[in-house]
C-alpha positions as CSV (number, residue, x, y, z in Angstrom):
1,M,-53.8,-86.4,-36.6
2,R,-50.2,-87.3,-37.2
3,A,-47.6,-86.2,-34.7
4,A,-44.1,-86.9,-33.6
5,I,-44.3,-88.3,-30.1
6,Y,-42.0,-89.7,-27.4
7,E,-43.1,-91.9,-24.4
8,R,-39.8,-92.1,-22.5
9,Y,-36.7,-90.0,-22.1
10,G,-33.7,-90.8,-24.2
11,G,-31.8,-90.2,-27.4
12,P,-33.4,-89.1,-30.7
13,D,-34.6,-92.6,-31.5
14,V,-37.3,-92.3,-28.8
15,L,-39.2,-90.0,-31.2
16,H,-41.6,-91.6,-33.6
17,V,-44.6,-90.6,-35.7
18,A,-48.0,-91.9,-34.6
19,E,-51.7,-91.2,-35.1
20,V,-53.1,-89.4,-32.0
21,P,-56.5,-87.9,-31.3
22,D,-57.2,-84.5,-32.7
23,P,-57.1,-81.8,-30.0
24,L,-60.6,-80.3,-29.5
25,P,-60.7,-76.5,-28.9
26,R,-63.0,-75.2,-26.1
27,A,-64.6,-71.8,-25.8
28,G,-61.9,-69.1,-25.9
29,Q,-59.4,-71.4,-27.8
30,V,-58.1,-71.4,-31.3
31,L,-57.3,-74.4,-33.5
32,V,-54.2,-74.0,-35.7
33,R,-53.1,-76.3,-38.5
34,V,-49.4,-76.5,-38.1
35,H,-47.2,-76.5,-41.2
36,A,-43.8,-76.2,-39.7
37,A,-42.1,-76.2,-36.3
38,E,-38.6,-75.2,-35.2
39,V,-36.5,-78.0,-33.7
40,T,-34.7,-76.3,-30.8
41,K,-32.0,-77.3,-28.4
42,G,-34.7,-76.9,-25.7
43,D,-36.7,-79.7,-27.5
44,C,-33.7,-81.9,-27.5
45,E,-33.1,-81.3,-23.8
46,L,-36.8,-82.0,-22.9
47,R,-36.6,-85.2,-25.0
48,S,-33.5,-86.5,-23.1
49,M,-34.1,-84.6,-19.8
50,R,-30.4,-83.6,-20.0
51,F,-29.7,-79.9,-19.8
52,A,-26.6,-77.7,-20.0
53,V,-28.0,-75.8,-17.1
54,Q,-28.9,-78.2,-14.2
55,W,-30.3,-76.2,-11.3
56,F,-33.9,-76.4,-12.4
57,V,-34.0,-80.1,-13.6
58,P,-35.4,-81.7,-10.3
59,L,-38.4,-79.3,-10.3
60,L,-38.9,-79.8,-14.1
61,R,-39.0,-83.5,-13.7
62,V,-41.8,-83.1,-11.1
63,V,-43.8,-80.9,-13.5
64,W,-42.9,-82.7,-16.7
65,G,-42.8,-86.3,-15.5
66,I,-40.4,-88.0,-13.2
67,R,-40.0,-91.3,-15.1
68,R,-41.7,-90.5,-18.4
69,P,-43.0,-87.3,-20.1
70,R,-46.6,-86.3,-19.4
71,K,-46.7,-84.3,-22.6
72,R,-45.8,-86.6,-25.5
73,I,-45.7,-83.9,-28.3
74,L,-42.7,-81.5,-28.3
75,G,-42.4,-78.3,-30.2
76,G,-42.7,-74.8,-28.8
77,Y,-42.4,-72.6,-31.9
78,F,-44.5,-73.0,-35.1
79,A,-46.1,-71.5,-38.2
80,G,-49.4,-72.5,-39.7
81,T,-52.9,-71.4,-40.6
82,I,-55.9,-70.9,-38.3
83,A,-58.5,-73.7,-38.8
84,S,-61.1,-72.3,-36.4
85,G,-61.6,-69.6,-33.8
86,A,-59.8,-66.2,-33.6
87,F,-57.0,-64.7,-31.7
88,E,-57.6,-61.5,-29.7
89,P,-56.7,-58.2,-31.5
90,G,-53.0,-57.3,-31.4
91,S,-51.5,-53.8,-30.9
92,D,-52.5,-53.0,-34.5
93,G,-56.2,-53.9,-33.7
94,R,-56.1,-56.8,-36.2
95,V,-58.0,-59.9,-35.5
96,L,-56.5,-63.1,-36.7
97,G,-59.1,-65.6,-37.9
98,P,-59.7,-68.7,-40.0
99,G,-57.4,-69.0,-43.0
100,D,-54.9,-66.5,-41.7
101,A,-51.2,-67.6,-41.8
102,V,-49.7,-67.1,-38.4
103,F,-46.5,-67.9,-36.4
104,G,-45.7,-67.9,-32.8
105,T,-45.1,-69.8,-29.6
106,A,-47.1,-72.7,-28.1
107,G,-45.9,-71.7,-24.7
108,V,-45.5,-74.3,-21.9
109,G,-48.2,-76.4,-23.5
110,V,-45.8,-77.3,-26.4
111,G,-47.4,-79.6,-29.0
112,A,-46.2,-78.0,-32.3
113,Y,-44.8,-81.4,-33.6
114,G,-48.4,-82.3,-34.4
115,E,-50.6,-81.4,-37.4
116,L,-53.1,-79.6,-35.1
117,L,-52.5,-77.3,-32.1
118,V,-54.9,-75.7,-29.7
119,L,-54.0,-72.3,-28.2
120,P,-55.7,-69.8,-26.0
121,A,-57.1,-66.7,-27.8
122,N,-54.5,-64.5,-26.1
123,A,-51.5,-66.6,-27.1
124,A,-48.3,-65.0,-28.5
125,V,-49.2,-65.4,-32.2
126,A,-48.8,-62.9,-35.0
127,H,-49.4,-62.8,-38.8
128,K,-46.7,-64.6,-40.7
129,P,-44.4,-62.3,-42.6
130,A,-45.2,-62.6,-46.3
131,A,-41.5,-62.8,-47.2
132,L,-40.9,-65.9,-45.1
133,S,-41.9,-69.5,-45.8
134,F,-43.7,-71.4,-43.1
135,E,-40.5,-73.2,-42.3
136,Q,-38.6,-69.9,-41.9
137,A,-41.4,-68.3,-39.9
138,S,-41.4,-71.2,-37.4
139,A,-37.7,-70.5,-36.7
140,L,-38.3,-66.8,-36.0
141,G,-40.0,-66.9,-32.6
142,L,-37.5,-68.4,-30.2
143,G,-34.4,-66.6,-31.3
144,G,-36.1,-63.4,-32.4
145,L,-38.1,-62.9,-29.2
146,N,-35.2,-63.5,-26.8
147,A,-32.7,-61.5,-28.8
148,L,-35.1,-58.5,-29.0
149,H,-35.9,-58.9,-25.3
150,F,-32.3,-58.8,-24.1
151,L,-31.1,-56.1,-26.4
152,T,-34.0,-53.9,-25.4
153,L,-33.1,-54.5,-21.7
154,A,-29.6,-53.3,-22.5
155,D,-31.0,-50.4,-24.5
156,V,-28.6,-51.1,-27.4
157,R,-28.3,-48.1,-29.7
158,A,-26.3,-46.6,-32.5
159,G,-22.6,-46.2,-31.9
160,Q,-22.3,-48.8,-29.2
161,R,-20.1,-51.8,-29.3
162,V,-21.8,-55.2,-28.8
163,L,-20.1,-58.6,-28.3
164,V,-22.2,-61.7,-28.8
165,N,-20.6,-64.8,-27.4
166,G,-22.1,-68.0,-29.0
167,A,-23.5,-65.9,-31.8
168,G,-24.1,-68.8,-34.2
169,G,-27.1,-70.2,-32.3
170,S,-30.8,-69.3,-32.7
171,I,-30.8,-66.4,-30.2
172,G,-27.3,-65.3,-31.0
173,S,-27.8,-65.0,-34.7
174,F,-30.8,-62.8,-34.2
175,A,-28.9,-60.7,-31.7
176,V,-26.3,-60.0,-34.3
177,Q,-28.9,-58.7,-36.7
178,I,-30.9,-56.7,-34.2
179,A,-27.8,-55.0,-32.8
180,K,-26.6,-54.2,-36.3
181,A,-30.0,-52.8,-37.3
182,R,-29.8,-50.5,-34.2
183,G,-26.6,-49.1,-35.4
184,A,-24.2,-50.9,-33.1
185,H,-20.8,-52.3,-34.0
186,V,-21.1,-56.0,-33.6
187,T,-18.4,-58.6,-32.7
188,A,-19.5,-62.3,-33.0
189,V,-17.8,-65.2,-31.2
190,D,-18.3,-68.8,-32.3
191,A,-16.9,-71.8,-34.1
192,A,-14.9,-71.1,-37.3
193,H,-17.4,-72.9,-39.6
194,K,-20.0,-70.2,-38.7
195,A,-17.9,-67.2,-39.7
196,E,-19.5,-66.8,-43.1
197,L,-23.0,-66.9,-41.7
198,L,-22.4,-64.4,-39.0
199,V,-20.5,-61.9,-41.2
200,G,-23.3,-62.2,-43.7
201,L,-25.8,-61.5,-40.9
202,G,-24.0,-58.2,-40.1
203,A,-21.2,-58.9,-37.7
204,H,-18.3,-56.4,-38.2
205,V,-15.8,-58.7,-36.5
206,F,-15.7,-62.5,-36.1
207,L,-13.7,-64.3,-33.5
208,D,-13.0,-68.0,-33.5
209,Y,-13.4,-69.1,-29.9
210,A,-10.9,-72.0,-30.5
211,K,-8.1,-69.7,-31.8
212,D,-8.8,-66.1,-30.8
213,D,-8.3,-64.9,-27.2
214,V,-11.5,-63.0,-26.7
215,A,-10.3,-61.7,-23.3
216,S,-7.4,-59.9,-24.9
217,V,-9.7,-57.6,-27.0
218,Q,-8.5,-54.1,-26.1
219,T,-11.5,-51.9,-27.0
220,P,-14.3,-52.2,-24.3
221,F,-17.8,-53.2,-25.1
222,D,-21.0,-51.4,-24.0
223,V,-22.9,-54.8,-24.1
224,V,-21.7,-58.4,-23.8
225,F,-24.5,-60.9,-24.7
226,D,-23.3,-64.3,-23.5
227,M,-25.1,-67.4,-24.8
228,V,-22.5,-69.9,-23.6
229,A,-23.2,-71.9,-20.5
230,G,-20.0,-72.2,-18.4
231,S,-18.2,-69.2,-20.0
232,D,-15.6,-67.2,-18.2
233,F,-17.8,-64.6,-16.4
234,N,-14.9,-62.5,-15.0
235,G,-13.1,-62.5,-18.3
236,L,-16.2,-61.3,-20.2
237,R,-17.0,-58.8,-17.4
238,R,-13.6,-57.2,-17.8
239,L,-14.5,-56.4,-21.4
240,L,-17.3,-54.1,-20.4
241,T,-17.2,-50.3,-20.2
242,A,-17.7,-48.7,-16.8
243,E,-21.4,-48.6,-17.4
244,G,-21.6,-51.7,-19.6
245,R,-24.3,-54.4,-19.6
246,Y,-23.7,-58.1,-19.3
247,L,-26.6,-60.3,-20.6
248,T,-26.8,-64.1,-20.3
249,G,-29.3,-66.1,-22.2
250,N,-28.3,-69.4,-20.7
251,P,-27.9,-68.8,-17.0
252,T,-26.6,-71.3,-14.4
253,L,-27.6,-70.6,-10.8
254,L,-24.1,-69.3,-10.2
255,R,-24.3,-67.0,-13.2
256,M,-27.6,-65.5,-11.9
257,L,-25.9,-64.7,-8.6
258,Q,-23.0,-63.2,-10.5
259,C,-25.4,-61.0,-12.5
260,A,-27.0,-59.8,-9.3
261,W,-23.6,-59.1,-7.7
262,L,-22.5,-57.1,-10.8
263,S,-25.6,-55.0,-10.6
264,L,-25.1,-54.2,-6.9
265,R,-21.4,-53.4,-6.9
266,G,-21.2,-50.5,-9.3
267,R,-22.5,-48.9,-12.5
268,Q,-22.3,-52.1,-14.6
269,R,-25.4,-54.2,-14.8
270,G,-26.2,-57.9,-15.3
271,H,-29.4,-59.4,-16.8
272,F,-30.7,-62.9,-17.1
273,A,-34.5,-62.7,-17.2
274,F,-36.0,-64.4,-20.4
275,A,-38.5,-62.9,-22.7
276,R,-42.2,-62.8,-21.7
277,E,-43.0,-63.7,-25.4
278,T,-45.9,-61.3,-26.3
279,R,-47.7,-60.7,-29.5
280,A,-46.4,-57.1,-29.5
281,E,-42.9,-58.4,-29.6
282,L,-43.7,-60.8,-32.4
283,E,-45.2,-57.9,-34.3
284,A,-42.0,-55.9,-33.8
285,L,-40.1,-58.8,-35.4
286,V,-42.5,-58.9,-38.3
287,H,-41.8,-55.1,-38.9
288,M,-38.1,-55.8,-38.9
289,V,-38.5,-58.7,-41.4
290,D,-40.7,-56.6,-43.6
291,A,-38.1,-53.8,-43.5
292,G,-35.3,-56.2,-44.6
293,A,-33.5,-55.8,-41.3
294,L,-34.0,-59.4,-40.1
295,R,-33.8,-62.7,-42.0
296,V,-34.1,-66.3,-41.0
297,V,-31.3,-68.7,-42.2
298,L,-32.2,-72.4,-42.2
299,D,-29.6,-75.1,-41.9
300,G,-32.2,-77.5,-43.2
301,T,-35.8,-78.6,-43.2
302,Y,-36.8,-82.2,-42.3
303,D,-40.0,-84.1,-42.9
304,L,-42.0,-85.2,-39.9
305,E,-40.8,-88.8,-40.3
306,E,-37.2,-87.5,-40.1
307,V,-37.7,-85.9,-36.6
308,A,-35.0,-88.0,-35.1
309,A,-32.5,-86.9,-37.7
310,A,-33.5,-83.3,-37.1
311,H,-32.7,-83.7,-33.4
312,R,-29.4,-85.3,-34.2
313,R,-28.5,-82.3,-36.4
314,V,-29.4,-79.8,-33.7
315,E,-27.4,-81.7,-31.1
316,S,-24.3,-82.1,-33.3
317,E,-23.6,-78.3,-33.1
318,A,-22.6,-78.5,-36.7
319,R,-25.6,-76.7,-38.1
320,V,-25.3,-73.3,-39.7
321,G,-28.7,-71.7,-39.1
322,M,-31.9,-73.1,-37.7
323,V,-33.5,-76.4,-38.2
324,A,-37.2,-76.7,-39.2
325,L,-39.6,-79.6,-39.2
326,G,-42.2,-79.9,-41.9
327,I,-45.5,-80.9,-40.3
328,S,-48.3,-80.6,-42.9
329,T,-48.7,-79.0,-46.4
330,P,-50.6,-75.7,-46.7
331,E,-53.9,-76.0,-48.6
332,F,-53.2,-72.9,-50.7
């Protein structure tokens, strides 16, 4: 099969397309033909082994490869069709088998930058929403799962005020939509060029982090969802109500300790645990897409041979929406 691979850590140009052996599914595994994969900031960080959050990097190098990557094919979120095997029934009792269009996460095994992907039968995979293209569906899992997870932890509901700091990224853009769908008043903070996108996704108020003083906002928030590594914790904490919830989707070790401290000192709470990524959560996202409450905005789609350019686009922070990689053409 064809796949985008890398054999050493470095810039986008370490990625190249090559022919690699087809993965062979064993008993209890499912073979998926991948049509599209999301290009995420996490992919870029694994490629370069440079992370905004540093505390876990030494351990990751031991697991992933100290001098060079043990797993040559990146890509954790995908959409495609089942080639052989079947996934275990979901909460709706439906069995996903050969020919079904699916989307989901490859988990720690990654590998979605290749034409074929082998997954366990209990993987976090769901039926692709009919309203979404394969490219759009591939970009639903990462942001959608984590946004749903955090906003559920905070029990966001109608009438509450939610601030999303770093709202223009994958997780933040879905957080804006899910909070709006639950009836919350949403304030989005990001760069000025993302204002139109975020207002279009449902933000009631947009703040330009380069010009607007977020800390000076007078009305307190029930939830602050912070996606910016190195943000001003104390400044954001002071924006919370007496029983407010602070959520961080990009936690440094210090920020994790600050969340724990916040939860111990009073009625406010801090959360930093990432989503477990289950099929039930994917199915919840599908229901929201089907109901028109959730949409996927793509900044662009790149061919497999353009994988380096796709990584450059993600790293530039200029994108407005998600970036998808076209892997193979559906046969229907």
